C-alpha positions in Angstrom: 0.0 0.0 0.0 1.2 3.5 -0.8 -0.2 6.5 1.1 0.3 9.9 -0.5 -1.0 12.1 2.3 -4.3 10.4 2.3 -6.3 11.8 5.2 -8.2 9.9 7.9 -11.5 11.5 7.0 -13.1 12.7 3.7 -16.5 13.7 2.5 -16.1 11.9 -0.8 -13.7 9.1 -1.8 -13.4 7.9 -5.4 -12.4 4.2 -5.8 -10.8 3.5 -9.2 -8.4 1.3 -11.2 -7.3 4.2 -13.4 -5.5 7.3 -12.3 -2.5 9.3 -13.4 -0.5 7.4 -16.1 -2.3 4.2 -15.0 -4.8 4.8 -17.7 -6.7 2.5 -20.0 -9.3 4.8 -21.6 -11.6 7.7 -21.1 -12.3 6.9 -17.4 -8.7 7.7 -16.6 -9.0 11.1 -18.3 -12.1 11.7 -16.2 -10.5 10.7 -12.9 -7.5 12.9 -13.6 -9.8 15.8 -14.2 -11.6 15.2 -10.9 -8.3 14.9 -9.1 -7.0 18.2 -10.7 -10.1 20.1 -9.5 -10.6 18.3 -6.2 -11.4 20.1 -3.0 -9.9 19.3 0.5 -12.8 16.9 1.2 -12.1 14.5 -1.7 -9.8 11.5 -1.7 -8.8 8.9 -4.3 -8.1 5.2 -3.8 -6.3 3.5 -6.7 -6.8 -0.3 -6.7 -4.4 -2.1 -9.0 -3.7 -5.7 -10.1 -1.1 -7.6 -8.1 0.9 -7.9 -11.4 2.1 -4.4 -10.7 5.1 -5.2 -8.5 6.4 -1.7 -8.6 4.1 1.3 -8.5 5.8 4.5 -9.7 4.8 7.3 -7.4 5.7 9.7 -10.2 3.0 8.2 -12.4 0.2 9.6 -10.1 -1.3 13.0 -11.0 -0.1 14.4 -7.6 1.3 13.6 -4.2 -1.7 14.2 -2.0 -5.1 12.6 -1.2 -4.2 9.3 -2.9 -4.1 5.8 -1.5 -2.8 3.0 -3.7 -3.4 -0.7 -2.9 -3.7 -4.1 -4.5 -6.9 -6.0 -5.0 -5.8 -8.2 -2.1 -5.7 -5.2 0.2 -9.2 -4.0 -0.9 -10.8 -5.3 2.3 -9.3 -2.4 4.2 -11.7 0.0 2.4 -14.4 -1.3 4.8 -13.0 0.9 7.6 -12.8 4.0 5.4 -13.9 7.2 7.1 -16.1 9.1 4.6 -19.7 10.0 3.8 -19.8 9.0 0.1 -18.0 6.2 -1.7 -17.9 6.5 -5.5 -17.1 3.4 -7.5 -15.9 3.7 -11.1 -15.6 0.1 -12.3 -17.8 -2.9 -11.9 -14.8 -5.2 -11.0 -14.4 -3.1 -7.8 -17.8 -4.4 -6.6 -16.0 -6.4 -3.9 -15.2 -3.1 -2.2 -18.9 -2.5 -1.5 -19.5 -4.6 1.5 -22.6 -4.7 3.7 -20.9 -2.4 6.2 -20.1 0.2 3.4 -23.7 0.0 2.1 -25.2 0.5 5.6 -22.9 3.3 6.8 -22.2 5.4 3.7 -23.8 6.6 0.5 -22.7 4.5 -2.4 -22.5 6.0 -5.9 -21.7 4.0 -9.0 -20.6 6.0 -12.0 -21.4 4.0 -15.1 -18.7 4.9 -17.6 -19.9 2.1 -19.7 -22.5 -0.6 -19.5 -20.2 -3.6 -20.0 -21.7 -5.1 -23.1 -20.1 -6.6 -26.2 -20.7 -4.6 -29.4 -23.3 -5.0 -30.8 -25.0 -6.5 -27.8 -26.7 -9.9 -28.5 -30.5 -9.5 -28.3 -31.0 -12.7 -26.3 -28.1 -12.1 -23.9 -26.9 -8.5 -23.8 -23.8 -9.5 -21.7 -22.8 -12.1 -24.3 -22.5 -14.9 -21.8 -20.1 -13.0 -19.5 -21.8 -14.1 -16.3 -19.2 -12.7 -13.8 -19.3 -9.3 -15.5 -23.1 -9.4 -15.4 -23.2 -10.3 -11.7 -20.7 -7.6 -10.6 -22.5 -5.0 -12.7 -25.9 -5.9 -11.3 -24.6 -6.0 -7.7 -23.3 -2.4 -8.2 -26.5 -1.2 -9.7 -28.6 -2.8 -7.0 -26.6 -1.6 -4.0 -25.7 1.9 -5.1 -27.8 4.7 -3.7 -27.2 6.8 -6.9 -26.3 5.7 -10.4 -24.6 8.3 -12.7 -24.3 7.7 -16.4 -21.9 9.7 -18.6 -24.4 10.3 -21.4 -28.1 10.0 -22.1 -27.3 7.2 -24.6 -25.7 5.2 -21.8 -28.6 5.9 -19.5 -31.0 4.5 -22.2 -28.8 1.5 -22.7 -28.9 0.8 -19.0 -32.6 1.3 -18.6 -33.5 -0.8 -21.7 -32.1 -3.8 -19.7 -32.9 -2.6 -16.1 -35.9 -0.2 -16.2 -36.2 -0.6 -12.4 -33.3 1.8 -11.9 -34.9 4.8 -13.6 -35.5 6.8 -10.5 -32.0 6.5 -9.1 -30.2 7.2 -12.4 -29.0 10.6 -13.6 -26.8 11.9 -16.3 -23.6 14.0 -15.8 -21.6 14.5 -18.9 -17.8 14.3 -18.6 -15.8 17.5 -18.7 -12.4 18.7 -19.6 -10.1 21.5 -18.5 -10.3 24.2 -21.1 -8.3 27.3 -21.7 -8.4 29.3 -24.9 -4.7 29.1 -25.5 -4.9 25.3 -25.5 -6.6 25.2 -28.9 -3.2 24.6 -30.4 -3.7 23.2 -33.8 -6.2 25.5 -35.4 -5.4 26.0 -39.0 -6.6 28.1 -41.9 -5.4 25.6 -44.5 -5.9 21.8 -44.6 -3.9 19.3 -46.7 -6.6 16.6 -46.0 -4.1 13.8 -46.4 -3.0 12.8 -42.9 -5.7 11.2 -40.7 -5.3 9.7 -37.3 -6.8 7.4 -34.7 -5.8 7.5 -31.0 -7.2 5.3 -28.3 -7.3 1.7 -27.1 -6.6 -1.4 -29.2 -10.1 -2.8 -29.0 -12.5 -4.1 -31.7 -15.2 -1.9 -30.4 -13.2 1.1 -31.4 -13.7 0.3 -35.1 -10.0 0.3 -36.0 -10.3 -2.5 -38.5 -13.3 -0.9 -40.2 -11.4 2.3 -40.4 -8.4 0.6 -42.0 -10.6 -1.1 -44.6 -12.1 2.3 -45.5 -8.6 3.7 -46.3 -8.2 1.1 -49.1 -10.3 3.6 -51.2 -9.0 6.8 -49.7 -6.2 9.0 -51.1 -4.5 9.5 -47.7 -2.5 8.0 -44.8 -3.9 6.6 -41.6 -1.8 7.0 -38.4 -2.8 4.8 -35.5 -1.6 5.7 -31.9 -2.4 3.0 -29.4 -0.8 0.5 -27.2 -0.7 -3.2 -28.1 -3.1 -4.1 -25.3 -4.9 -6.7 -27.4 -2.3 -8.8 -29.3 -4.9 -10.9 -31.1 -6.8 -7.9 -32.5 -3.5 -6.2 -33.4 -2.5 -9.4 -35.3 -5.8 -9.3 -37.2 -5.1 -5.7 -38.2 -1.6 -6.5 -39.4 -2.9 -9.5 -41.4 -5.5 -7.4 -43.2 -3.0 -4.6 -44.0 -0.6 -7.2 -45.4 -3.2 -9.0 -47.4 -4.6 -5.7 -48.8 -1.2 -4.4 -49.7 -1.7 -1.3 -47.5 1.7 -1.0 -45.7 2.3 2.4 -47.3 -1.1 3.7 -46.2 -1.2 2.7 -42.5 1.3 3.6 -39.8 1.4 2.5 -36.2 2.8 5.1 -33.9 2.7 3.3 -30.6 1.1 4.6 -27.4 1.2 8.4 -27.3 1.0 10.4 -24.0 2.3 13.8 -23.0 4.5 15.5 -25.6 4.2 12.5 -27.9 0.4 12.8 -27.9 0.8 16.6 -28.6 3.1 15.8 -31.5 0.8 13.1 -32.9 -2.3 15.3 -32.8 -0.4 18.2 -34.3 0.6 16.1 -37.3 -3.0 15.3 -38.3 -5.2 17.0 -40.9 -8.2 15.3 -39.2 -8.8 13.0 -36.2 -11.0 10.0 -36.9 -13.2 8.4 -34.2 -14.5 5.2 -35.8 -16.0 3.6 -32.7 -18.8 1.1 -33.1 -20.2 2.7 -29.9 -19.0 5.2 -27.3 -20.6 5.7 -23.9 -19.3 9.3 -23.9 -16.3 9.9 -26.2 -13.6 11.8 -24.3 -11.4 11.5 -27.4 -13.9 13.6 -29.3 -13.7 16.3 -26.6 -9.9 16.2 -26.7 -9.9 16.5 -30.4 -12.3 19.5 -30.2 -10.0 21.0 -27.6 -7.1 20.7 -29.9 -8.9 22.6 -32.7 -8.5 20.1 -35.5 -11.3 18.7 -37.8 -13.0 15.6 -36.5 -14.5 12.8 -38.5 -16.6 10.7 -36.1 -19.1 7.9 -35.8 -22.3 9.2 -34.2 -23.1 6.1 -32.1 -23.7 6.4 -28.4 -22.8 9.5 -26.5 -20.8 11.1 -29.3 -23.9 12.6 -30.9 -24.6 14.4 -27.7 -21.2 16.1 -28.0 -21.0 17.0 -31.7 -24.8 17.5 -32.2 -25.3 18.7 -35.8 -21.7 18.6 -36.9 -21.3 17.7 -40.5 -18.6 15.1 -40.6 -20.3 12.2 -38.8 -21.4 8.8 -40.0 -23.0 5.4 -38.9 -20.1 3.1 -37.9 -22.1 0.1 -39.1 -22.3 1.4 -42.6 -18.8 0.8 -44.1 -19.3 3.0 -47.2 -20.4 6.0 -45.0 -16.9 6.5 -43.6 -15.4 6.4 -47.1 -18.0 8.9 -48.4 -17.6 11.3 -45.4 -13.8 11.3 -45.7 -14.0 12.0 -49.5 -16.5 14.8 -48.8 -14.2 16.3 -46.2 -11.4 16.2 -48.8 -13.5 18.0 -51.3 -14.8 20.8 -49.0 -13.1 24.1 -49.0 -10.8 25.2 -46.2 -13.1 28.1 -45.4 -16.0 25.7 -45.0 -14.0 23.2 -42.8 -12.9 26.1 -40.6 -16.5 27.0 -40.0 -17.3 23.5 -38.8 -14.2 23.5 -36.5 -15.5 26.7 -35.0 -18.9 25.0 -34.4 -17.1 22.3 -32.4 -15.3 25.0 -30.4 -18.7 26.4 -29.4 -20.0 22.9 -28.5 -16.9 22.3 -26.4 -18.1 25.0 -23.9 -20.9 22.5 -22.8 -18.3 20.0 -21.6 -16.0 22.0 -19.3 -14.7 20.4 -16.1 -16.3 23.3 -14.1 -19.8 22.3 -15.3 -19.1 18.7 -14.5 -17.8 19.4 -11.0 -20.8 21.7 -10.3 -23.2 18.9 -11.0 -21.3 16.4 -8.9 -21.2 18.8 -5.9 -25.0 19.2 -6.3 -25.4 15.5 -6.4 -23.3 15.0 -3.2 -25.4 17.6 -1.4 -28.7 16.0 -2.5 -27.4 12.5 -1.4 -26.4 13.7 2.1 -29.7 15.6 2.6 -31.8 12.6 1.6 
């Protein structure tokens, strides 16, 4: 266990498996935003797999209000002194004991209803019984459920309508300063496109690569090899389709490497089959570059009527929208990027924090 000035008493404690550089996806971005804007009454517990033999303190987002422990040490959470426990991942359901439920307010933030994509109609969880049980346990025992988009709330309630009254939506937010819109351009070459995110079939990477067989341009992919089987599938397709000169793998990009990657693009592509929210969309908007995105899930709540969006399950739509983007004038594209900058104001971290503070107050008064 590592204690980074974690206090003996808090109002709110967030329990997560992602924080700092220990990030898998959008949830990690969200946690880091919460940490950056925390008050003195908020703490964070990082629970990690025992495979991490050495935890690097420098990989955390700060040196205060953090407690890091293994799954095996999770039983110690039962003696936590706080008013509200916030769980961010269904696999952490073991932390929510009867003692926790009876003595504290429990909140479960549903960053994603853990279904395969597309969800099988006869069994939405695709036979993953353990995932289903943990998820149902969290939903049943939480005093408040928070979904990160209306799309995710609808997905939850389509399966579990009984949780309607205790479910609310709080969109994710991001730190925004005007000077951080770094990549805004007046001219677009429209040749270099990029994907950044997890190596996951649900992200639509293979479908995106297939589209580029018919595109005059290069696709750059920035992601870790967290799914070797899927990565092998991508490589096999690229080789068979003779596309080695059209697709480049850039590895996992964070910090300065991520900045450099985004700055190299003429447009960022988000080809996800489904996104509960879509932090990568918000990050692209913050960067000020054109976005070409699927509209499935929470993404449509972010980009609204933005032109360059498509149905991820219609292969030709991505090809058509990229070609349309390449034909449009620079002036027209710049107007669309400005539209995204306006939309971005709806997803600031300040608005997110305000809604969480209101939720904590309502919970403690109930």
